[in-house]
N, C-alpha and C positions, 0 to 999 in steps of 0.2 A: 498243544492244548494253551488257554491262556493264563499267566503267568500271575502271582501275587506279590505285593510289595506291601512291608512292614513300613509304616510313617508314624513317628510318634506323634501325639495328640499337639503339643508344642512346635513341631516340625511343618506338620501342617497348618498350623495355624496363622507362623510367619511364612510363609508359601500363598496362601490364601490370601491375607494381606496386603501382601506385594502386589501382587496381581492388579487388585482395586485401587490401589495409591497410583501405579502406575496407569490406571486408567482411567486419572484424573479425580478420584473420590478423594476428599479432605480427611486427613489420617484417623482423625478420630471415629468418622464414618465407618475409613476403611476397616478400624477395627470392631465396631460393634458388628457390621454386617460378616466380617471374618468368623466371629467367633460363636454367630449364631452358624454361619454354617457349617463349619467344624462342629459344635455340638450335635447335629444334626448327622454327622457320618459318624462321631465318638459312637451317639447310642444307635448305631443301627436301622437310623430311619434315612435308608438311601433316598426317599424321593424329595427328602430337604436337606440332604447332605449338597458334597459338590457341584452333583447335577443344578443345582440350582445359580453357579456361577455363569454358565452360560447365559442365561435365562435374564440375568442381572447386568451380563454385561452389555446383551442386545438393545435393552430398553437405554443403557447410556449413548451405546453408538448414535439409535433412533432420536436421542436428547427427547426422550420424556419423563427422565429423571432427573433433577438437578445434584453433578457429583459434589457443589461444593455448600451446600444447603448449610444453614446452621438453625439446627433447633432451638425456637424462641417459646420460654415458658409464661404461661398468663395464668398467676394464680389472684383470684379476689378475695381470697380468704375464706370462699364458701365451699363447699361441697365437692365443686366439681373443678377438677384444675384442666387446664387445656395445654397443650403441645401444637404450636401451629409446627409442621415437618417442613413446609415450603417447599412442599415436590420433592422432598428428598426421600432417604429410605425410611424407614417407620422403626428400626432397630435404633438409631442413635438418639429418635425422640422419644421413646420408649425410657431409656436409660438416663434422657435430658430430665422426663417426670418422675420415675421411680422412685424418688427419696421423697420428694416432696406429695407424691400422693400416699405412702405409708406413712409418713407424719401424720398426714390432712384424718387419718384412719384411723389412728391411735387416737387422736384427738376427738374426735367425734364419733367413732365407732364403725363408720362408714365412709366411705368415698372414692372420687371416681375422676378417671383420667380420658380425657378426650384427645385423643392424637387428631390433627384435621391434616388433609393434605400430602398422604403420604402413600409411597411405593413399597407396596407388601408383598412377600415374595415366602415369610416364614412359619416354620410353625407357631401355634401359640402356648404350647405348653412353659417355654424359657420364660413368660411373661409372668405364669400364674408360679413356676416353680421357683425363680427369684424371691417373690413377694411368700412365699411359704419359709421361705429360708428366713424372712423377716416377719417370721413366725403371724401371716396374714392371711387370712381364705380369699380366696378371689375369683372373678369372671373374668375372661378375656373372649372378645368375639369383634368379628367383622364381617362385610359383606364379602365379595369375587367379581365376578362375570359372570353374567346370565346363560351358563352352560346348562342350567338344571330345570327340568320340565316340574312341573307342578302335580302334585297324584293324580289321576285323573286325565294329566295333558299329556301333547307330547311335544312340544315347542318350547327352548328354554326359557327364563322367565328368571328363576332363582339363582344365585349362587349357589357354589360349592358349602360357604359360609360354614367355615368351623367355631366351633366355639371349643373350651377350656376353664378348666376348673381346677384348683389346687385348693389343700389342705395341711395346715404343719401339723407333724406327727416331732414328739420327743423322742430325739437319740435316733432317728431314720431315716429314710426318705420320704418327702412329703408323698400325698397320697394325690397324682394326678390324673387330669384323662384331658381327651386332645381328640378329636373327630372333626371330621367336614358332616354335614347334614345329608350330604351326599354318599350313597352306599360306597362310595372308595372315593380318596382325593383323588382331584385329574391327572396329578402327577402320577398318580397308579398306573394309569391308563395308558398313559406318553411312555411309561417305562416297558409295559408290557407291547408298546407300538414298536419302539427300539428294539425289542427282543425277538422280535414277528412272534411271539407267542397270543394265543386267545385271551378275551378278560373273560373272569367267571360269567355265567348269567345271571342275570337281573339287574349289573351295574349299567346299561344303556339300551338305549333305543335308535335304530335308522334314523333316514331325514325322514323315512314314511313312518317313523310311528310304530317301526316294528321291534322288537327283541334282536338283539345281535351281541355277537361276542366278538365280530371283527373291532379291535382298538382303534381302527380308520374310519371306520364307520361311526364308531358310540363320537370320536370328538367333532365328526360334521354333522351327528343329529343330537342328542341329548342324552345329559345322564340323569338318574334316577335318585330321589331322595331315599335315605332309608326309614324304614319303616312304614313305608306307603304313606297315608295323609297324617299320620305324627310326624316325621323327621317333617311332611311339607308344612307343616303348621309353625316347628319349632326353625325353621330355615326364614319364614315370614315375618318371625319375631325377632330374627336377628337382623335380616333387611330393615325393620321399623326401628329399632334399637339402635343400632351400628350406623343406620342411612340415615332414613328421614329423620330422627329426633335429632341426630346431630345436625343436622343440615348441610351433608354429607352426601357424595354421591351412592346410588344405590346401586346394584352390580349390574339394571341394563345401561344405566348412564356412564357407568365405568365403561362397559362393555364401547360404547359411542365415545367415549371423549378418547379410547386410548385406539379408535380405530380399528377394533377387532380383535380377538382374544390369542394373538399371536405373540404379544408382549406379555408381562406380568402388568398386573394394575396397580390405577393409583385410586383411591379412597380415602375415607378413615376409620378408626378402631377406636373402639370401647373397651377401656377395663374398669371394674369395681372391684376396691378392694374392702373386705371386713375386719374388723377387730374382734375376734372370737372371745376376749375376755372384759371387751367391752358389755359385747351381746347377753353375756351369763354371771355379771358383776353380779345382781341380786339373786341371783339363784342359789348360791354358796355352794357351788359347783366348779368344777376346773371342765371347760368343754374339752381341752384338747385329751386327758384324762378320759372322758366319755368317749369322746369319737373311738379312742383306742380301746372301748369295750367293743365295738364295730370292726373296726378294721381288723384287732388282730384273731378274729372269729373266721375271717376268710382262708386263712392256710390251715387252721386248725379241721376246717370241712374239706381241703384240697383243692380249694379255688384260690387264683389266682387277682390280684389288685390291678388294676391297671397302668402302665409304667415298669410292673416288676421286670420284664425281659427289657425293656429299655436301660435301666437302671443294669441291670448283670452284664447288659453289653457295654455300657460304658467301665464299669469294672475293669471287663479285660481288656477294651481298650488300653484307657490309662497304664492296664499293667504290662499289654504286650504288645501295643502299637495298632494301628489303625489297616487294616488291609486293604490296599487297593489296585484293582485287576491294570494289565499292560495298558489299556487303552484309558484307563482313571489319569496313570501315570502320564501317558503321551499327550493326553488333553490338556494337563498341569502346565508340565512341559510346554506346549507351544502358547499357553494363556501367557505365561511368565516371558517368552520369548518376543512375542509378535503383540501381545494385547487384544485390542479392540480390531487387529487385522485380521486374527485369528480366526473370527469369524465368517463362516461358510451359511451363504443362504442355499 
């Protein structure tokens, strides 16, 4: 039977940070990447937790991400603020631009942060949750790799193209959702492949366009958008807003640039922040109080708000520690001990 080991959030952060620093990532970037990975593990988002360490190390080993890139903030004083990630990780780039984005949103009512040329591996709820804690509503979206067939098609064209939304709540966790526009995140299919278990029906088609529950066939075929033509349209919108509009790679270009989908993608990202108080100023109403009238009714009906399970998991992890399997602990040990040499083809 596989054993489980409890490790504190702080201890896991220290270990993950050390892995990236030892791999040559500059200290500030290693901290930002480690915070994001550990937050996923802490909140029981396994597909974006320590599972992502190996993928990040593989991109470093392939020379497809700059370990010492220093994000550069470009602020013209207008609504659009840019951070050039310089081919580095997206996480330190967001942290570089977050304060300027929040300040501009409060000044103007809304503002956008464009992140250019970044290596992106993380969930997007980190972005919108951070901004919600600053009293701002926000949207975060980005393309990925062309792994998803459009509704009615059978060949990959669109990315899994996630987007997230955050809304601040007084005295409570923010309202946050984050999901891929594919039926499932690609990482979820990869976890099924590793476990040797079938994926649910309706997630993907094989190379011939036939429905499949085989994760290997799915990874070699095409994933499907959620909600048929509706999800396909939303995914296309994300390609246009976070790819074409920014002058950054769309999902097919990202796939070509990285030479296939075996490595994590490089592209751009878009985060738009809104100041609710600015929008509601002339109404005489408190936008957060009005929002609570809606959000509190969910629980009264027995419904669950998005991220409630994640926030509950976070509390458990902070109180009791994070549970890792023997295999996960062994992998951490190996990456700490051997660094990039621990990667096995």
